[in-house]
C-alpha positions in Angstrom: 78.1 64.2 103.8 77.3 63.5 107.4 79.8 66.2 108.5 78.2 68.7 106.1 74.7 67.9 107.5 75.9 68.3 111.1 77.5 71.6 110.4 74.5 72.9 108.5 72.2 71.9 111.4 74.4 73.7 113.9 74.7 76.8 111.9 71.0 76.9 111.1 70.1 76.3 114.7 72.4 79.1 115.8 71.0 81.5 113.2 67.4 80.7 114.2 68.2 81.1 117.9 69.9 84.4 117.3 66.9 85.6 115.3 64.4 84.5 118.0 66.4 86.4 120.6 66.5 89.5 118.5 62.8 89.4 117.8 62.0 88.8 121.5 64.3 91.7 122.6 62.7 94.0 120.0 59.2 93.1 121.1 60.1 93.7 124.8 61.7 97.0 124.0 58.6 98.1 122.0 56.2 97.0 124.7 58.2 99.1 127.2 57.7 102.2 125.1 61.1 102.0 123.3 61.5 102.9 119.7 64.3 102.5 117.1 65.5 104.7 114.3 68.3 104.5 111.8 70.4 107.6 111.1 70.1 108.8 107.5 71.9 112.2 107.7 75.3 113.2 108.9 74.4 116.0 111.4 75.6 114.1 114.5 79.1 113.2 113.1 81.0 110.6 115.1 78.3 110.5 117.9 75.8 108.8 115.5 77.2 108.2 112.0 74.9 107.5 109.0 73.7 104.0 109.3 73.7 103.9 113.2 70.7 102.3 114.9 69.3 104.5 117.7 67.3 102.9 120.5 65.2 105.5 122.4 63.3 105.4 125.7 60.3 107.7 126.4 61.3 110.9 128.2 60.1 114.4 129.1 61.6 117.8 129.2 62.0 117.6 132.9 64.1 114.5 132.7 66.4 115.5 129.9 69.8 116.9 130.6 72.1 119.1 128.6 74.3 116.8 126.5 71.6 114.1 126.0 70.9 112.9 122.5 67.1 113.1 121.9 64.8 112.1 119.1 61.9 114.4 118.3 59.6 115.9 115.8 60.3 119.6 115.3 57.2 121.7 116.2 54.7 121.7 113.4 56.7 119.0 111.4 56.3 115.3 110.9 60.0 114.8 110.2 62.1 113.0 112.8 65.4 114.3 114.1 68.0 113.1 116.6 70.1 116.0 117.9 72.0 116.9 121.1 70.4 119.1 123.8 72.7 122.2 124.0 70.5 124.3 126.4 67.6 123.8 128.7 65.6 126.9 129.6 62.2 127.8 131.1 60.8 127.8 127.5 62.0 124.3 126.6 64.9 122.5 125.0 67.3 123.8 122.4 69.1 121.3 120.2 71.9 121.2 117.6 73.5 118.5 115.5 77.1 118.0 116.5 78.5 119.0 113.1 76.1 121.9 112.5 77.6 125.4 113.1 74.4 126.8 114.7 71.7 125.6 117.0 68.3 124.5 115.6 65.8 127.2 115.2 63.1 125.5 117.3 62.3 125.1 120.9 61.1 121.6 122.0 58.4 120.8 124.5 57.1 117.5 125.9 54.7 117.0 122.9 57.6 117.2 120.5 59.8 114.6 122.2 59.9 110.9 121.1 62.5 109.8 123.5 66.1 110.0 124.7 68.7 107.8 123.0 69.6 105.0 125.3 71.8 102.9 123.0 73.6 103.5 119.7 74.6 100.6 117.4 76.9 101.7 114.5 76.1 100.1 111.1 73.1 98.2 112.2 70.8 100.7 110.7 72.2 99.9 107.2 71.4 96.3 107.8 67.8 96.8 108.9 67.3 99.2 106.0 68.5 96.5 103.5 66.6 93.5 105.0 63.5 93.8 102.7 65.6 94.0 99.6 68.0 91.2 100.8 65.0 88.9 101.6 63.6 89.6 98.1 66.8 88.8 96.4 67.3 85.6 98.4 63.8 84.5 97.7 64.4 84.9 94.0 67.6 82.9 94.3 66.0 80.0 96.2 63.0 79.9 93.8 65.3 79.8 90.8 67.5 77.1 92.4 64.5 74.8 92.5 64.7 74.5 88.7 68.4 73.7 88.7 69.8 70.2 88.7 70.1 69.0 92.3 73.8 68.5 92.0 74.3 72.2 91.3 71.6 73.6 93.6 73.9 74.4 96.5 76.4 76.1 94.2 73.7 78.2 92.7 72.4 79.2 96.2 75.9 80.1 97.5 76.7 82.2 94.4 73.2 83.7 94.4 73.5 84.7 98.1 76.8 86.4 97.4 75.3 88.3 94.4 72.3 89.3 96.6 74.7 91.0 99.1 76.5 92.7 96.2 73.2 94.0 94.9 72.4 95.3 98.4 75.7 97.1 98.5 75.2 98.7 95.1 71.7 99.9 96.0 72.4 101.3 99.5 76.0 102.3 99.0 76.9 101.8 102.7 80.6 101.3 102.4 82.1 104.7 101.2 80.5 108.1 101.2 81.3 111.7 101.7 78.9 114.6 102.2 79.9 118.3 101.9 78.4 120.3 104.8 80.1 123.7 104.2 82.3 125.8 102.0 84.3 128.9 102.9 86.5 131.1 100.8 90.3 130.8 101.3 93.5 132.1 99.8 93.7 130.8 96.2 90.7 128.4 96.6 88.2 127.2 99.1 88.0 125.2 102.3 85.5 122.4 102.0 84.1 120.9 105.2 82.9 117.4 104.7 81.8 114.4 106.8 82.3 110.7 106.1 79.0 108.9 105.6 80.2 105.4 104.8 81.1 102.4 107.1 84.7 102.0 105.8 87.7 104.4 106.5 88.4 106.7 103.6 90.9 109.3 102.5 89.3 112.4 101.1 91.6 114.6 99.0 91.5 117.8 96.9 91.2 116.7 93.2 93.3 119.7 92.1 95.5 120.0 95.2 97.6 118.1 97.7 95.5 118.5 100.9 93.9 115.3 102.2 92.4 113.8 105.4 91.9 110.2 106.6 88.4 109.8 107.9 86.5 107.2 109.9 82.7 106.9 109.8 81.2 110.2 111.0 84.5 112.1 111.0 84.5 115.8 109.9 87.4 117.3 107.9 88.3 120.6 106.4 90.2 120.2 103.1 91.7 123.1 101.2 91.1 122.9 97.4 93.5 125.5 95.7 92.3 125.2 92.1 89.1 124.5 90.2 88.5 122.2 87.3 88.0 123.5 83.7 84.3 124.3 84.5 85.2 126.2 87.7 84.0 123.6 90.1 85.7 122.6 93.3 85.8 118.9 94.0 87.0 116.2 96.4 88.1 112.7 95.6 87.5 109.7 97.9 89.4 106.5 98.2 89.6 103.6 100.7 92.2 104.0 103.5 92.2 100.6 105.2 94.6 99.4 107.9 95.9 95.9 108.0 93.1 94.6 110.2 90.5 96.4 108.1 91.8 94.6 105.0 91.6 91.3 106.9 88.0 92.0 107.8 87.1 93.0 104.2 88.9 90.0 102.8 87.1 87.6 105.2 83.7 89.0 104.0 84.7 88.7 100.4 85.9 85.1 100.9 82.8 84.1 102.9 81.2 82.1 100.1 84.5 80.2 99.6 84.9 79.6 103.4 81.3 78.4 103.5 82.0 75.8 100.8 85.2 74.7 102.5 83.6 74.3 106.0 80.1 73.1 105.1 80.7 71.7 101.6 78.4 71.2 98.7 76.2 68.3 97.6 78.3 65.6 96.1 78.1 65.4 92.3 77.2 62.0 90.7 78.9 60.9 87.4 77.0 59.4 84.5 77.2 55.9 86.1 75.5 57.1 89.2 78.6 57.0 91.3 79.5 59.9 93.7 82.4 61.9 92.3 
């Protein structure tokens, strides 16, 4: 019991310290004019896959160089984009998403720019997007555990936390995703151009063919689909394609509740005579 309390104190202290450092860093970044955005579309491919957190610094047209990744509002729009600068002329900046076949239709000026991307953190955008839902689920679990017998309370909380993460995955679907970004006619079928939008490596394949491609997050692939289904639709199938170390990482995450119980332990259970079992 003493060992469990000591481990809990250490882990809790480390978590609180990490949270304080994160909050302080975010506050300093914001006060210096920095902003952060999570990527929700696949237009930047491997440079900024869906779910990437972008940290931007204020900039101007004069400071931006061709090849920089900038965040901006297109002229006359409130939407936010993060694309690469492909040309800099006397009239302003011209941008394009890395996987897009043509440049954007607009020309950017100082009033349109939000900032230049200084840092990219893959996957962290998914986490920040899911924080409100995760906190809500954990709050429900902790509240419900208060009405459970104390000997079972820790077990309920461990299982509830695992289920909260599962619900988060089902709602956001961050692990596996594929987005079609183009289709072109080909001999006896079509070529489908697609980009991986999930965190985990996948293999995309033609449902009615043999062509396939292994894709990491943000990868773009062209897959030939030679036949259609009975309704005349062309389609791609998606499956996990994990290496040994990917399986180790996924297994560790799935076994986290068990590892927590083995390392930290649960409250001892008392038998009917009041003795600790």
